[in-house]
N, C-alpha and C positions, 0 to 999 in steps of 0.2 A: 504493499500500499504506500510506504514512503517512497520508494523508488517511482511509483506510477505518479504520484504528486508532483516530485521533482520534474519528471520528464514532461508532464503536461505544463508545468510553469516555463521550462526552458523552452519548449515548442511555441508557447505565446510570445516569448521574448523574440524568437527568430521571425516569426511571422510580423511583429511591430517593427523589427529592424528593416526588413524589405519594404514595407509599407512606407517608412520614413526616408529609405535611401533606395528609391527605385531606378536610379542610376546604375546601382551595383549588379553586375552581371554573375548568375550563379551557374558552374558547370558542376556536375555530378557524375560520378563514376562508381559503376557496380559491374559485377560479373564474379564468376566462380574462381578465375585466376588473373593475375595481371594487373590487378586494381592499383597498387601503389606506384609501380613503374608508370603505368600510363598517367596516372595523377600528377606524377612527378614530371613526365615528358610534356604534358600540357602547361605546367606552370613555367618551366624553362622556355618553351616557345613564346607563350604570352608576355613573359617579363621582358622580350624586347622591345614591347610598345607599352604594356600596361603595367600598373601597380597590382600585383597578384599576391593573393593570401593562401595558404594552404598548411594543414597541418602535417608536420613530417612523419609524424608516427601513423598508427592505424586506428586513431579514434573515430570508428563508423560505426558505433553500435547506436541505438535507439536513444541511448541517454547521454553518450559522450559525442556523437555527431552534431547537436545542437551547440554544445559547448565549443566545439573544433570550428564550427561555422562562425560563431560570434567572437572567435580569436581570443578565448578567455582560457587562461590555465586550468587544466582539469585537476579537481582537488586531491590531494593524496589519500586523505581519509573520507571516503565516499558515504561513510556511516555517520559522519558528523553533521547535524543540522547546522551547526555554526560555519563550516565550510562552504556549504550549500547557500547560506545566507550571504555570504561573501561573494559567490558566484552571482547571485541573482543582482547583488548592488552593481557589480562589474558590467553586467548585462545591461541594466538601465542605464548606465553611464555611457555604454557603447551604443546606445540606441540614440541618445542625446546628443552626441558628438558629431562633428563632421566626420564623414568616413575617409579612411586613409588608404582605401583599396578601390580598384576598379572592377576585379575580377575575383571570386572566391572559387576554388577547386575542392570540391570535397568528395570524400570517398564513403560510400554506403556499403555497409555489410549486412549480411543476414545469416542467422545461424538456424532458423527455422521458417516454415512457411508463414507468410503475411506480413514479415518485418519491412520489405522493401515497400510494399503496398502502403503500410503505415506513413512511411516518409512522404508519401504523396498527400495525406491529408493536411499538411502544413507547408510543403515546399511546392515552388513552380519554378524549377530550373530552366534557364534559356537552353540549355543543351545537357541531354542525358547521354552518357556514353557507356555502352554495355560491351565488356571486355571478352567475355567468354560465357559458355553454358556447357560446364563439364561436370563430372562427379563431385559433389561436395556435400558434407553434413549428411550423407545418405541414412543415417539411422534416423533422421527427422524427416527428409524429403522423399525417401524410399525409391521414386521413380525419376528419370530425366525429364520428364513432362513438367512435373511439379518444379523441378528446379528451373527450367526453361520460363515458366510462368512467373516465377519469383523474381528472376533476374531481368526479365523485360518489363516488368512493371514501371521501372525507372523510365524506360524508353516513351511508356504510354503517358506519364504525366508531365513530361518535358515538352516544351515547345518544339524542340528538334531533338531526334533521336540520330546518334552516331553509332554504328554496330560492326562489330569486328565480324567481316564476313568469313574470315578462315577458321574461327574457334566458335563459330554459332551454326549448328546445322540449319539449312533452308527450312527443313520440315517445321522449325519452330517459329516461322513467320506467322502462322495462324494465330498465335497469342499476341501479335501486334495490333494494337488499335489505332496508333497514331500513324497517319499516312505520309509525314513529314520525317522521312528516314533516308540517311546517307550511310554508305559502307566503306569500311578501310580494311586494309590487310596487307599482305605481301603476294598475293595471286592476282591473276589477270580479272577474277571475279568482283574484285574491290574496286570502287570508284575512286578513292584515294589510296595509291599505292606505290611501292619503291621497285624501282627496277635497277639491280645492281650490274655494276660494271667491274668490280674488284673487290677483294677483301684481303687484310692482312690483321694478324693479331695487333700489331702496333698502332696501325691506323684506323682500323674498323672497316665498315662498308663503304664504298664510293659508287655513286651512281646519280639516279635523276628520281625526283617526285612526280607521278603522274597524277594530276587532279582536273575535274571537270572545268574549273577557272581558268587555269594556267599551269605549266609545268615549272618545276625548279630544278636547274640544271646545277652540275658541279657540286652535289651534295656529299658530306662526310657524315657518318654516323658512327661513333666509336662505341659500339657493342660488339656482343659475340652471340651467334645463333639466330638463326632467320626469325624465330618467334621473339626475339629482342627487338626486332625492328617494328613489330605492330604496335606496340605502345607509341613509337615515335609517329607512325602513320596517323594513329588515332588523333595525337596531337596536332598532325598538320590539318586535319578535317577540321577540327575545333579551332584553330588559328586562322585558316581561310574563312570560316563563317564569321568570325569576330573581326575580320578586316585586315588582317596582316598581309603583307606584301611579299612577293616572292624573294626579296632580299632578306627581310626579317625573318622569314621560315629558314632560309639557307642558315643564316647566323645562328638561329635558335637551335637548329638540329647539330650544328658542330659544337654545340655546348653540353648536349645530352650526355650523361654518363650513367653507368649501372648504379642502382641502388644497392646499399650494402646488403649482402645475403641474397641478391637476386642476379645470378649471372654475372657477378662481379669478378673480373679478372684480377688475380694476386699473384705476387712474385713468390715462387717456393724455392726451397732448398735445392742445391745443384742444378740450377736454373732450369727448374720446372715451372710449369704454368698451372695455377689452379682456378678452376671455375668454382667459385664459392657461390652455391645456389642453395643454402642452408635455412632459410627463413621459413620456407614451407615447402610441402611436396603434394602433388597430385598427379593422376595418371597422365594427363597432357602435358602437364609442366614437366614431368620426368622424363618422358617420353622425348620431348622436345629438346631438354638438356642434353640427352643423350645423343641425340642427332647432331648438336651443336659440338661436342666431345669428338664424334667420328669426323667431322669436318676439318678439324685442326691436323696440319701436316707435321707431326711429331715422330719421333722414333718409339714411342711407348705410350698407350692409353690406360689409365685404371679409373675404374668408377666406383666411388662409395656409394651406396645406395641405402637410405635409411626408410625404415617402414612408413608408409603412406597412412596417416591417421583419417580419422572421420569417415571412413567409407562403408561401414556397416555391413550389410549382407553381400556387398560385391566387393569386399575386401580382398579374399582369395582369389577370385578372378582377375582382379585388377593387378595384384602383385604377379601372378603368372603371367599375366600378358606382358608387363614389363620385362620380366626374367627372360621371355622369349625374344624380345627385342635386344637382347645382349649378344653381341656378335663376336664369336671367339677369334675371328680374322682381324677384328679392329681392337679388341681388348685384351690386354695381358693378364688383367685380373679383374674380377667383380667382388667387392667387398660389401656385405650388407651389415646393417646395424639394426638390431631390434627384432623382436618375436615374429612378426608377420612376416617381415622381408626374408628371415631365416626360413619359416615354415612354407612359404609359397614361392617367393622370388628366386630363392637360391636353388631349389632344385629344378626350376625352369631353366635358369641360365646353365646349369650343369648339363642338362638335356641339349643344349645348343652347344655343348663341348667347351664351355667357359671354365677357366681356374676360378673357384669361388671360395671364398673365406667369409665366415661369418661370426660375428661378434655380437654382443648385447652392449658393450660399452664403446662409445664413439673414440674415447681417449685410446682404447686397445686397437681399435680399427685403424686410427691414424698413426700409431707405433708401428703396426704391422706393415702399412704402406710405405712408411719411411724406410722400411728395410728391404723393400723389393723395387723400389722405383730406380730408373735409369736416369742420367743427367739429360734435362731436356723434355722429359716426359711432361704429359698434361693429365692432370687428375681433376676428375669432376666429384664435388662434394655435394650431395644432393639429400636433404632431409625435411622431415615435417616440424611444424612449428612447436610441438610439445612432445617430450618423451626421449627421442632419439639424440637430439642436441648434436648433430653433425658437425657444427661450427667448432665443437672442442677438438675434432680430429683435424680441421684446418690450422688450428692454432699449433698442433705437434708438424706440420708440414710446411706453413708459410715462413716467410721471413718477416717477422713482426717488427714493426716500426709505430712511430707515433701517429702515420697517416693512415694505418691500416684500420679499417672499421669492420669489426663483426657483430653479427647480431647477438643479443641478449647476454650483454656483457655487464650489466649494472649490477652492484652489490646484491640486491634483491634476487636477480636471476641467477647468481652464482652461488647464493647460499643454497637455493632449490637445486641445482645441479650437483654441488659438492655432496648434499645428502644423497642424492641417487647414486653418483659415481662412487660413493664410499662402500655401497654394498656389492659392488662387483670384486 
C-alpha cells in the first residue's frame, strides 16, 4: 500500500511536469534486450544539438522511472517516509523551475504483464522505441505473444513508434495499434539501417547510414558485433525525427561507445581481447555475442557462458540451443558458469565437439581460462544479471586500470558476491 501511494504521487508529479513544460520532448525505450545501449546511443546522438537528460543506470521500474524522468536522485532507503517526502519536495521544485533540458530519454522495464501498459496511463512520449521481443521473465509471461503485447504497448501509447525490425518478428505487428511506425536495424528490411564497408577491432565499423530522408556517408561506429550496430540505428531514427542533420548524426555516431558490461572491449593479459558482456544474458543476446566472437580474426577464441536467468519453463531448451551454436572449429574452449549452463548448455556444446569445462564459480572459471589462453586470443564473457557474476571472471583476465568499468562493483554488490563465492 505504501509503495502504491508513493508511485501514484510520483506519476502525478510527472504529469504536472510535462503540462508545465510542454516544450520538453520525451523519448522512451523498452524491449526485451538492448534498452540501456539504445538509450545511451540516442542520448549521445541527440546531445550534438540538444540538452539531453537520461539516467545512466537502469531505473526503469514503475516506481523508479518517474524519479529518473524528473531527474531526482533515487532514495537509498526506500522504506523511509522522510526520504520520499524529500523526493516529493524536489519534484515540486523541479516542476516550478525553468527546465534545463530539451529531451528526456527514459528506459521503461517490465517484470510481468501490464507494467508497460501502466506507463501509458500517465506518459505521452513523443517517440517510443522498442528494441526487441525475445524471451524474458518467462516464469511470468509464459508465452512470446504475451511478451510481444507487453513490449509493443510503448509503441501504441507514443506519438511515433520506432521498432527494431531485426529483433522483432513480423508476426507481432498484429499487436500494433499505432499506424505511425518506423523501423531500424542492420538488415535490408529496416528503413533506417547501416551498410558496412569495413571493420577492425581498433576502429569499429565504417560504412554509411541509409534513411528515407537522407543518407549519411563516412560513418564510423566503434562497437563490436552486428547486433551492437542496431542501438545506433535506433538512435539515428530518433535523431532524424527530431531534426538532426546528416553532419550532426555523423558526429554523434563517432562518439558512441559500448556501455560497461555490454559488448565492451577490454584489454586482457598477454595482448588478449575480452568482450565484456556480463551485465545480463538472454538467448538472443548470447547468440549474437557468440557470432561477434566468431567474426574476430584471432589465433584463439574462448567463450565463458553463464547461466541465463528468468527463462522459466523454456530454460533447458534455450540453454541447449545456445550450446548447439558453439562451434568446435571456431572455439578452443567453452567454459560454463552456473547450474543451468552446466546441466543443459555444456552437454549440447560437447555434442558439437567442443572442449567444455564447467564451474559454479566465475572466479574459478576465470582462473581456468587464464591458464589455457594463448597470446592474442579473444575471450567472450557473457553472464546474467544475478547469480553467475561473470564480471568476476573478467577481473582475473583483464589488465585492470582506473578507466576499466565493470558492472556490479559497488560495496553493496561486492558484499553479496563475496558471500556467494565464499561457499565454493
